[in-house]
C-alpha positions as a Markdown table, in Angstrom:
| # | Residue | x | y | z |
|---|---|---|---|---|
| 1 | Met | 11.2 | 17.7 | -3.4 |
| 2 | Asp | 9.7 | 14.5 | -3.8 |
| 3 | Lys | 7.1 | 12.9 | -1.5 |
| 4 | Met | 9.5 | 10.1 | -0.2 |
| 5 | Lys | 12.0 | 12.8 | 1.1 |
| 6 | Lys | 9.0 | 14.8 | 2.6 |
| 7 | Ile | 7.9 | 11.8 | 4.5 |
| 8 | Gly | 11.5 | 11.2 | 5.5 |
| 9 | Leu | 11.7 | 14.6 | 7.0 |
| 10 | Leu | 8.5 | 14.4 | 8.7 |
| 11 | Gly | 9.1 | 10.9 | 10.2 |
| 12 | Ala | 12.7 | 12.1 | 11.4 |
| 13 | Ala | 10.9 | 14.9 | 13.2 |
| 14 | Ala | 8.4 | 12.7 | 14.7 |
| 15 | Leu | 11.0 | 10.2 | 15.8 |
| 16 | Ile | 13.3 | 13.2 | 17.5 |
| 17 | Gly | 10.1 | 14.3 | 19.5 |
| 18 | Ala | 9.5 | 10.7 | 20.5 |
| 19 | Gly | 13.1 | 10.1 | 21.6 |
| 20 | Leu | 12.8 | 13.4 | 23.6 |
| 21 | Ala | 10.0 | 12.5 | 25.3 |
| 22 | Ala | 11.3 | 9.0 | 26.3 |
| 23 | Leu | 14.4 | 10.5 | 27.8 |
| 24 | Ser | 12.3 | 13.2 | 29.5 |
| 25 | Glu | 10.1 | 10.5 | 31.1 |
| 26 | Glu | 13.1 | 8.6 | 32.3 |
| 27 | Arg | 14.7 | 11.7 | 33.8 |
| 28 | Ile | 11.4 | 12.4 | 35.6 |
| 29 | Arg | 11.0 | 9.1 | 36.9 |
| 30 | Glu | 14.6 | 9.2 | 38.3 |
| 31 | Phe | 14.3 | 12.5 | 40.0 |
| 32 | Val | 10.9 | 11.8 | 41.6 |
| 33 | Lys | 12.4 | 8.5 | 43.0 |
| 34 | Glu | 15.5 | 10.4 | 44.4 |
| 35 | Lys | 12.8 | 12.8 | 46.2 |
| 36 | Val | 10.8 | 9.8 | 47.4 |
| 37 | Glu | 13.9 | 7.9 | 48.9 |
| 38 | Ala | 15.0 | 11.1 | 50.4 |
| 39 | Gly | 11.8 | 11.4 | 52.3 |
| 40 | Lys | 10.8 | 14.5 | 50.5 |
| 41 | Leu | 7.8 | 13.0 | 48.9 |
| 42 | Ser | 5.6 | 10.1 | 49.8 |
| 43 | Lys | 5.2 | 7.5 | 47.3 |
| 44 | Glu | 1.6 | 8.7 | 46.6 |
| 45 | Glu | 2.8 | 12.2 | 46.0 |
| 46 | Gly | 6.0 | 10.8 | 43.6 |
| 47 | Lys | 3.3 | 9.0 | 41.5 |
| 48 | Ile | 1.1 | 11.8 | 40.9 |
| 49 | Leu | 3.9 | 14.1 | 40.2 |
| 50 | Val | 5.3 | 11.7 | 37.8 |
| 51 | Glu | 1.9 | 11.3 | 36.3 |
| 52 | Asp | 1.6 | 15.1 | 36.0 |
| 53 | Leu | 5.2 | 15.9 | 34.7 |
| 54 | Ile | 4.9 | 13.2 | 32.1 |
| 55 | Ser | 1.5 | 14.4 | 31.0 |
| 56 | Glu | 2.7 | 18.0 | 30.8 |
| 57 | Thr | 6.0 | 16.7 | 29.0 |
| 58 | Lys | 3.7 | 14.9 | 26.3 |
| 59 | Lys | 1.6 | 18.0 | 25.8 |
| 60 | Gln | 4.8 | 20.0 | 25.3 |
| 61 | Arg | 6.1 | 17.4 | 22.8 |
| 62 | Leu | 3.0 | 17.1 | 20.6 |
| 63 | Asn | 3.2 | 21.0 | 20.5 |
| 64 | Leu | 6.7 | 20.8 | 19.5 |
| 65 | Glu | 6.3 | 18.1 | 16.8 |
| 66 | Lys | 3.1 | 20.2 | 15.5 |
| 67 | Asn | 5.4 | 23.1 | 15.3 |
| 68 | Ile | 8.1 | 21.3 | 13.7 |
| 69 | Ile | 5.9 | 19.7 | 11.2 |
| 70 | Glu | 4.0 | 23.1 | 10.3 |
| 71 | Lys | 7.8 | 24.4 | 9.6 |
| 72 | Leu | 8.7 | 21.7 | 7.5 |
| 73 | His | 5.5 | 21.9 | 5.5 |
| 74 | Ser | 6.0 | 25.5 | 5.0 |
| 75 | Ser | 9.8 | 25.0 | 3.9 |
| 76 | Ile | 8.8 | 22.3 | 1.5 |
| 77 | Lys | 5.8 | 24.3 | 0.0 |
| 78 | Met | 8.4 | 27.4 | -0.2 |
| 79 | Ala | 10.9 | 25.0 | -1.8 |
| 80 | Asp | 8.4 | 23.5 | -4.4 |
| 81 | Gln | 7.4 | 27.1 | -5.4 |
| 82 | Glu | 10.9 | 28.3 | -6.0 |
| 83 | Leu | 11.8 | 24.9 | -7.9 |
| 84 | Ala | 8.9 | 25.7 | -10.0 |
| 85 | Glu | 9.7 | 29.4 | -10.6 |
| 86 | Leu | 13.2 | 28.0 | -11.6 |
| 87 | Ala | 11.8 | 25.6 | -13.9 |
| 88 | Asp | 9.7 | 28.2 | -15.6 |
| 89 | Arg | 12.7 | 30.6 | -16.0 |
| 90 | Ile | 14.9 | 27.8 | -17.3 |
| 91 | Asp | 12.1 | 27.2 | -20.0 |
| 92 | Glu | 12.1 | 31.0 | -20.9 |
| 93 | Val | 15.8 | 31.0 | -21.3 |
| 94 | Lys | 15.8 | 27.9 | -23.6 |
| 95 | Ile | 12.7 | 29.5 | -25.2 |
| 96 | Glu | 15.0 | 32.8 | -25.7 |
| 97 | Glu | 18.0 | 30.6 | -26.9 |
| 98 | Leu | 16.1 | 28.6 | -29.6 |
| 99 | Glu | 14.4 | 32.0 | -30.8 |
| 100 | Ala | 18.0 | 33.4 | -31.0 |
| 101 | Glu | 19.3 | 30.6 | -32.9 |
| 102 | Leu | 16.5 | 30.5 | -35.3 |
| 103 | Glu | 17.1 | 34.1 | -36.2 |
| 104 | Arg | 20.8 | 33.3 | -36.4 |
| 105 | Met | 19.8 | 30.4 | -39.0 |
| 106 | Lys | 17.4 | 32.7 | -40.9 |
| 107 | Ser | 20.3 | 35.4 | -41.1 |
| 108 | Leu | 22.5 | 32.9 | -42.5 |
| 109 | Arg | 20.0 | 31.4 | -45.0 |
| 110 | Lys | 19.2 | 35.1 | -46.4 |
| 111 | Ala | 23.3 | 35.7 | -46.5 |
| 112 | Asp | 23.5 | 32.5 | -48.7 |
| 113 | Lys | 20.8 | 33.7 | -51.2 |
């Protein structure tokens, strides 16, 4: 897999994580706002809760991104190894075919003599 595709996959994983975090932050703010408006939390408690929940969400997002990137790296490494093995096997088959063709040509040359 070429480097541009690898970078593209990693970038996509990061964007997905960032999008999830933004969505989560918005939902957290809405949820806490509803609780403050309903009188279940004071504004100060709501502010602290929002900060704590957003901080925890960011930590979880970073861990998720790290895990995704590690899995992508592992998958890419395995794919690269498999491609290298396939290329080696193709080379071996080509060599065997060429050797067989050479032997066939030698046999024809001997038969012509």
